[in-house]
C-alpha positions as semicolon CSV with decimal commas, in nm:
position;residue;x (nm);y (nm);z (nm)
1;X;2,533;-12,400;10,932
2;X;2,300;-12,195;11,148
3;X;2,421;-12,076;11,489
4;X;2,312;-12,304;11,772
5;X;2,087;-12,041;11,931
6;X;1,888;-12,011;11,607
7;X;1,888;-12,385;11,530
8;X;1,754;-12,468;11,875
9;X;1,457;-12,235;11,827
10;X;1,327;-12,378;11,498
11;X;1,110;-12,684;11,443
12;X;1,172;-12,989;11,227
13;X;0,965;-12,854;10,935
14;X;1,161;-12,529;10,935
15;X;1,489;-12,716;10,961
16;X;1,396;-12,920;10,655
17;X;1,324;-12,606;10,451
18;X;1,656;-12,456;10,553
19;X;1,850;-12,772;10,473
20;X;1,695;-12,802;10,128
21;X;1,765;-12,442;10,028
22;X;2,102;-12,290;10,136
23;X;2,010;-11,945;9,999
24;X;1,687;-11,949;10,197
25;X;1,886;-12,047;10,507
26;X;2,134;-11,762;10,456
27;X;1,861;-11,498;10,417
28;X;1,658;-11,637;10,708
29;X;1,959;-11,639;10,938
30;X;2,049;-11,282;10,843
31;X;1,698;-11,151;10,907
32;X;1,667;-11,329;11,241
33;X;2,000;-11,189;11,354
34;X;1,894;-10,839;11,246
35;X;1,565;-10,854;11,436
36;X;1,540;-11,150;11,671
37;X;1,235;-11,010;11,856
38;X;1,050;-10,869;11,555
39;X;1,045;-10,526;11,716
40;X;1,206;-10,352;11,420
41;X;0,972;-10,511;11,166
42;X;0,675;-10,426;11,385
43;X;0,779;-10,061;11,418
44;X;0,832;-10,023;11,043
45;X;0,486;-10,162;10,969
46;X;0,318;-9,943;11,232
47;X;0,500;-9,635;11,101
48;X;0,417;-9,720;10,740
49;X;0,045;-9,750;10,807
50;X;0,056;-9,422;10,999
51;X;0,251;-9,262;10,715
52;X;-0,018;-9,363;10,467
53;X;-0,298;-9,239;10,693
54;X;-0,113;-8,907;10,740
55;X;-0,331;-8,824;11,039
56;X;-0,170;-8,490;11,117
57;X;-0,289;-8,351;10,783
58;X;-0,603;-8,558;10,730
59;X;-0,733;-8,668;11,071
60;X;-0,760;-9,025;10,933
61;X;-0,705;-9,331;11,152
62;X;-0,882;-9,606;10,955
63;X;-0,728;-9,805;10,667
64;X;-1,069;-9,814;10,496
65;X;-1,058;-9,436;10,448
66;X;-0,747;-9,454;10,228
67;X;-0,791;-9,389;9,859
68;X;-0,754;-9,687;9,628
69;X;-0,430;-9,543;9,490
70;X;-0,290;-9,509;9,844
71;X;-0,370;-9,873;9,923
72;X;-0,207;-9,979;9,597
73;X;0,101;-9,775;9,688
74;X;0,125;-9,933;10,036
75;X;0,339;-10,224;9,918
76;X;0,596;-9,989;9,771
77;X;0,612;-9,784;10,092
78;X;0,658;-10,100;10,303
79;X;0,936;-10,212;10,068
80;X;1,113;-9,875;10,090
81;X;1,079;-9,842;10,467
82;X;1,208;-10,194;10,533
83;X;1,508;-10,123;10,313
84;X;1,578;-9,801;10,503
85;X;1,547;-9,972;10,840
86;X;1,761;-10,275;10,762
87;X;1,986;-10,113;10,499
88;X;1,933;-10,392;10,247
89;X;2,137;-10,353;9,927
90;X;1,950;-10,316;9,599
91;X;1,892;-10,648;9,426
92;X;2,023;-10,728;9,081
93;X;1,682;-10,844;8,958
94;X;1,459;-10,826;9,268
95;X;1,398;-10,552;9,530
96;X;1,676;-10,642;9,774
97;X;2,000;-10,831;9,800
98;X;2,028;-11,001;10,140
99;X;2,334;-11,213;10,217
100;X;2,419;-11,198;9,848
101;X;2,077;-11,335;9,747
102;X;1,814;-11,151;9,541
103;X;1,489;-11,119;9,740
104;X;1,161;-10,963;9,627
105;X;0,934;-10,792;9,882
106;X;0,556;-10,828;9,870
107;X;0,311;-10,674;10,118
108;X;-0,060;-10,742;10,161
109;X;-0,312;-10,613;10,414
110;X;-0,505;-10,935;10,351
111;X;-0,331;-11,248;10,472
112;X;-0,243;-11,461;10,170
113;X;-0,312;-11,179;9,927
114;X;0,046;-11,130;9,812
115;X;0,060;-11,066;9,437
116;X;0,357;-11,249;9,286
117;X;0,484;-11,114;8,951
118;X;0,612;-11,348;8,675
119;X;0,968;-11,219;8,713
120;X;0,977;-11,350;9,073
121;X;0,954;-11,715;8,962
122;X;1,239;-11,912;9,113
123;X;1,341;-11,626;9,342
124;X;1,295;-11,579;9,715
125;X;1,013;-11,349;9,825
126;X;0,981;-11,174;10,159
127;X;0,605;-11,192;10,222
128;X;0,480;-10,931;10,466
129;X;0,130;-10,892;10,610
130;X;-0,011;-10,645;10,860
131;X;-0,373;-10,594;10,964
132;X;-0,457;-10,283;11,166
133;X;-0,797;-10,424;11,264
134;X;-0,651;-10,743;11,408
135;X;-0,336;-10,567;11,535
136;X;-0,127;-10,852;11,394
137;X;0,158;-10,888;11,145
138;X;0,368;-11,160;10,984
139;X;0,680;-11,181;10,767
140;X;0,814;-11,494;10,600
141;X;1,026;-11,621;10,313
142;X;0,910;-11,834;10,020
143;X;1,092;-11,971;9,718
144;X;0,845;-11,902;9,438
145;X;0,743;-12,210;9,238
146;X;0,476;-12,205;8,969
147;X;0,294;-12,509;9,105
148;X;0,242;-12,337;9,440
149;X;0,054;-12,043;9,289
150;X;-0,310;-11,991;9,195
151;X;-0,414;-11,941;8,835
152;X;-0,443;-11,570;8,762
153;X;-0,649;-11,372;8,513
154;X;-0,528;-11,019;8,583
155;X;-0,361;-10,822;8,307
156;X;-0,018;-10,803;8,471
157;X;-0,017;-11,184;8,523
158;X;0,042;-11,158;8,899
159;X;-0,052;-11,469;9,099
160;X;-0,123;-11,554;9,463
161;X;0,007;-11,838;9,681
162;X;-0,232;-12,133;9,708
163;X;-0,369;-12,172;10,060
164;X;-0,254;-12,535;10,078
165;X;0,102;-12,428;10,001
166;X;0,133;-12,152;10,259
167;X;0,298;-12,413;10,479
168;X;0,600;-12,373;10,251
169;X;0,649;-12,021;10,386
170;X;0,939;-11,999;10,632
171;X;0,809;-11,755;10,893
172;X;1,050;-11,510;11,048
173;X;0,764;-11,387;11,266
174;X;0,405;-11,507;11,237
175;X;0,092;-11,353;11,385
176;X;0,289;-11,116;11,607
177;X;0,131;-10,819;11,781
178;X;0,123;-10,495;11,583
179;X;0,134;-10,182;11,802
180;X;-0,227;-10,085;11,855
181;X;-0,396;-9,809;11,656
182;X;-0,567;-9,661;11,962
183;X;-0,811;-9,442;11,771
184;X;-0,926;-9,736;11,560
185;X;-0,980;-9,967;11,857
186;X;-1,139;-9,733;12,112
187;X;-1,516;-9,718;12,148
188;X;-1,705;-9,519;11,886
189;X;-1,861;-9,307;12,163
190;X;-1,522;-9,205;12,301
191;X;-1,383;-9,138;11,954
192;X;-1,679;-8,921;11,854
193;X;-1,654;-8,724;12,176
194;X;-1,282;-8,661;12,127
195;X;-1,328;-8,535;11,771
196;X;-1,632;-8,327;11,861
197;X;-1,410;-8,046;11,993
198;X;-1,305;-7,777;11,745
199;X;-0,960;-7,713;11,894
200;X;-0,666;-7,950;11,888
201;X;-0,588;-7,880;12,254
202;X;-0,941;-7,968;12,367
203;X;-0,932;-8,288;12,159
204;X;-0,603;-8,393;12,319
205;X;-0,735;-8,319;12,668
206;X;-1,033;-8,543;12,597
207;X;-0,809;-8,815;12,451
208;X;-0,600;-8,841;12,769
209;X;-0,913;-8,810;12,982
210;X;-1,094;-9,097;12,810
211;X;-0,806;-9,327;12,712
212;X;-0,635;-9,413;13,039
213;X;-0,399;-9,697;13,127
214;X;-0,330;-9,765;12,758
215;X;-0,031;-9,676;12,546
216;X;-0,099;-9,382;12,315
217;X;0,147;-9,333;12,032
218;X;0,286;-9,002;11,919
219;X;0,108;-9,054;11,589
220;X;-0,228;-9,074;11,766
221;X;-0,147;-8,747;11,940
222;X;-0,053;-8,597;11,603
223;X;-0,378;-8,717;11,446
224;X;-0,595;-8,583;11,726
225;X;-0,416;-8,247;11,753
226;X;-0,372;-8,193;11,377
227;X;-0,118;-7,924;11,461
228;X;0,253;-7,889;11,392
229;X;0,329;-7,816;11,757
230;X;0,137;-8,119;11,883
231;X;0,401;-8,206;12,146
232;X;0,355;-7,866;12,308
233;X;-0,013;-7,957;12,349
234;X;0,080;-8,253;12,571
235;X;0,325;-8,082;12,808
236;X;0,262;-7,866;13,111
237;X;0,252;-7,487;13,086
238;X;-0,083;-7,485;12,914
239;X;-0,086;-7,833;12,758
240;X;-0,288;-8,140;12,852
241;X;-0,077;-8,209;13,161
242;X;-0,177;-7,871;13,302
243;X;-0,540;-7,893;13,191
244;X;-0,599;-8,236;13,348
245;X;-0,400;-8,193;13,667
246;X;-0,700;-8,072;13,868
247;X;-0,883;-8,390;13,765
248;X;-0,600;-8,598;13,914
249;X;-0,473;-8,717;13,575
250;X;-0,102;-8,750;13,500
251;X;0,044;-8,813;13,153
252;X;0,364;-9,015;13,149
253;X;0,598;-9,005;12,849
254;X;0,893;-9,217;12,740
255;X;1,138;-9,060;12,986
256;X;1,307;-9,308;13,218
257;X;1,172;-9,128;13,524
258;X;0,817;-9,153;13,386
259;X;0,864;-9,521;13,299
260;X;0,962;-9,588;13,659
261;X;0,642;-9,416;13,779
262;X;0,429;-9,622;13,539
263;X;0,600;-9,942;13,652
264;X;0,543;-9,854;14,019
265;X;0,175;-9,779;13,956
266;X;0,128;-10,107;13,766
267;X;0,006;-9,942;13,445
268;X;0,144;-10,000;13,093
269;X;0,493;-9,854;13,062
270;X;0,521;-9,605;12,772
271;X;0,777;-9,707;12,511
272;X;0,959;-9,479;12,271
273;X;0,723;-9,212;12,135
274;X;0,434;-9,319;12,360
275;X;0,227;-9,173;12,644
276;X;0,015;-9,328;12,919
277;X;-0,236;-9,133;13,125
278;X;-0,394;-9,241;13,452
279;X;-0,592;-9,080;13,733
280;X;-0,440;-9,087;14,082
281;X;-0,545;-9,052;14,442
282;X;-0,339;-9,032;14,759
283;X;-0,282;-9,355;14,945
284;X;-0,484;-9,329;15,268
285;X;-0,318;-9,361;15,608
286;X;-0,284;-9,726;15,698
287;X;-0,380;-9,838;15,350
288;X;-0,149;-10,079;15,167
289;X;-0,109;-10,126;14,794
290;X;0,119;-10,340;14,579
291;X;0,129;-10,065;14,317
292;X;0,202;-9,712;14,430
293;X;0,440;-9,427;14,343
294;X;0,604;-9,170;14,567
295;X;0,542;-8,830;14,406
296;X;0,557;-8,475;14,543
297;X;0,635;-8,607;14,891
298;X;0,335;-8,842;14,914
299;X;0,239;-9,192;14,802
300;X;-0,016;-9,224;14,522
301;X;-0,217;-9,507;14,364
302;X;-0,441;-9,531;14,059
303;X;-0,790;-9,404;14,137
304;X;-1,107;-9,600;14,078
305;X;-1,414;-9,456;13,906
306;X;-1,575;-9,397;14,246
307;X;-1,284;-9,203;14,394
308;X;-1,333;-8,824;14,408
309;X;-1,100;-8,600;14,210
310;X;-0,795;-8,456;14,376
311;X;-0,523;-8,250;14,216
312;X;-0,249;-8,470;14,070
313;X;0,115;-8,454;14,184
314;X;0,398;-8,335;13,964
315;X;0,589;-8,593;13,765
316;X;0,967;-8,630;13,811
317;X;1,207;-8,434;13,593
318;X;1,257;-8,550;13,235
319;X;1,566;-8,767;13,256
320;X;1,623;-9,056;13,015
């Protein structure tokens, strides 16, 4: 039996799948309990794509720039990273053993493109999809049955799931938001301007200048800086915070004190390993604002494009 909090959240179709297949129910329940919000899955997929791009060494940010061998290897990296995150045991015949059940893991960057090997017939498969262009991901379970698969003509006899039978997939999370690849989704003009600078520090300054009020991941910073000491290039004392202060721009990190500032200003709150930059101006006498932050003894609000520059205040101390 599934716990009441899980049972209440699933529809009749899902309930039927779980009732018909006790092993499927056991694996589904275990995965939902491990990651009820999908946050852990989402982070693994974001980190895996970034790992493949290896932006710090290559400057790459676009899946299309991966070599064919790297794309082929992506499924293996997803499989390994999910096992590390969730500490799945090795399977007897498949990739994992979850709740005592053998489960194979298949990843595709194209929805529905999972390649099912002959040895997976009759077993459960964890089908994972992530698309960096759509910023979406899904993960679901399917008991592999021959009649649900397309005819294949590849040499290793791998098959795909027929579109009309994808409704047999029991989704753990479906079409959820994947943390945004900021470099991929910013305007081409901004991206070209950022990468036009020869030094990593200048590129980072331009990144935080052009990409405001959006979460910027540590990996994006790494890719833009292409330096081992990339974090130093963000901080004060010569980093981007110092360089942009005279333009009124502050860069908030994942410290609790910085999160409180972001929340007060009404801008996206940086999560673990993220930054958010924004340009400020002092709140004028008699002016009221729903979103303002008290910094350096004065009250500040986010500036508009028409507001003149004024030197930014200092951010609170780095306390978590």
